[in-house]
N, C-alpha and C positions, 0 to 999 in steps of 0.2 A: 836699372840697378844691377850690378854684378853680384850674383849669388855666390857666397862663399861655400866651400865644401862642408863646413860644420853647421851651416844654417838649418838644414833639415833636422839634425839631432836636437838643436835648440828649440825648434818649433814643436817637436814632439814633447820635449820637457815642459814647455809652457802649456801646451794643449792638455797634457795629463794633469798638470798642476791646477788648472782652472776648470776642470771637468765638472765639479760640483757647482761652481759658480754659474757655469753655462746652463746647467739644469735649472737653476733659480731664474736666470734671465729669460729662459724659454717659457716660464710661467706667465710672463708679462704679455698682454695682448699686443699683437703686431700693430694694431691701429694706434696704440699709445706711442710706440716707437716712431711710426710714420708722422704722427702729429707733432711730437716734440722735435723731431729732426727738421721737418718742413717749416715749422714755425720758429725754428732756431731757439727753442727753449732748452738749451743744453744744461742749465742748472737742474732742471727737472730730470733730464736724462742721467745726469751725474748722481742725483739722489737715488734713482733706481739701481744704478750700478753699485753704489755704496751699500744699499740695503741687501743686495744679493751677495756681496762680499763679506759682510760683517760676521757671519757665522763661521767663516772658513780661514780668514787671514787676519793678521794683526792690522790695526787701523793704519791707513795710508799705504798699504802694500800694493793694492790693486785699485786703480781708479780710472775714470774716463779721461782720455787725453784731450784732443782738440775738437772732438765732436763725432760725427758719424754721417752715414749716407743711407738713404732709403731708396731702394730700386724697386719701383712699382710701375707696372704697365698693364695693359688690357689683356695681354697674351701669356701671362705666366704668374707664378707665385712670387710674393714679395721676397726681397732679400735685404737684410739689414746688416750694415757694416759699421762696427763701432771701433773708434780709435782708442786703444787702451794703453795704460802704462803700468807695468809691473815693477815695483820698487822695493825689493827686499834689501836689507842692509848691504851696501857695497856694490850693488848692481842696479842698472836701470834698463828695462826692456821696453822698447816701443813696438807695438804690434797692432794688427787689425784682427778683430774677431768677426767672422761672417756667420750670421744666423739665417738659415733658409729652410724650406720644406725638406730638402734633400739631406740636410745635416748641418754640421758646423765645421768651420775651418779656421786655422790660425796662420797668419803670415807675419813673421818677425821682420820688422823693417830695420831695426838697429839695436845693438846691445852695447851698453857702456859699462865698463868695469872701473871701479874706483882705483883698484890696484891690480891691473891685468898682469897675467903671467905671459911668458914668451910662447908657450904652447897653447894653441886653441883648444885642444882636448882638456887640458888642465882648467882653462877658463869655463868650458862647458860643464865640467864636474863641479866647479865652484858655483856656477849658476844653479845647478840642481840642489846643491847642499844649502845654499842661502834661501832658496824658495821653501825647502822643507822646514828650515828654522823659523820662517815667517808664518807658518801655518798655526791655526788654533786647533788644538787637539782636545777631544773630550777626555776628561780625567776619569779613570776607572776608580771606583771606591776601593779602599784597602780592605775594609771589613764592614760588616753591618752591625 
């Protein structure tokens, strides 16, 4: 795949946007990920992702894509790769989230804009704005 110059900035936007969700996903035991992926129980894996997302994004905004991968061998720490889809209004981002002992990483594979602009920087700003709009915010009380 040929990397576009604006891909890195979009990966940073997505990684920052899902940071809290990743924290929730890391609470799940790695053995559960391995079992669900190896046994191809992707509906169970999807439920785990949906549960992690529901406090932070509107329903349907972030979901499991086509599955995942479990990289496990005798000589290292496990590495879980989840195919995810971020779908705020007007944009779809297909990406992979990698969870490992060393940390997390995001690789954006494709971004589709419903109404793309000519300028990639404008599209990147649009991506950031629509992700922010899709967040669930805690409402602060006006008065007691």
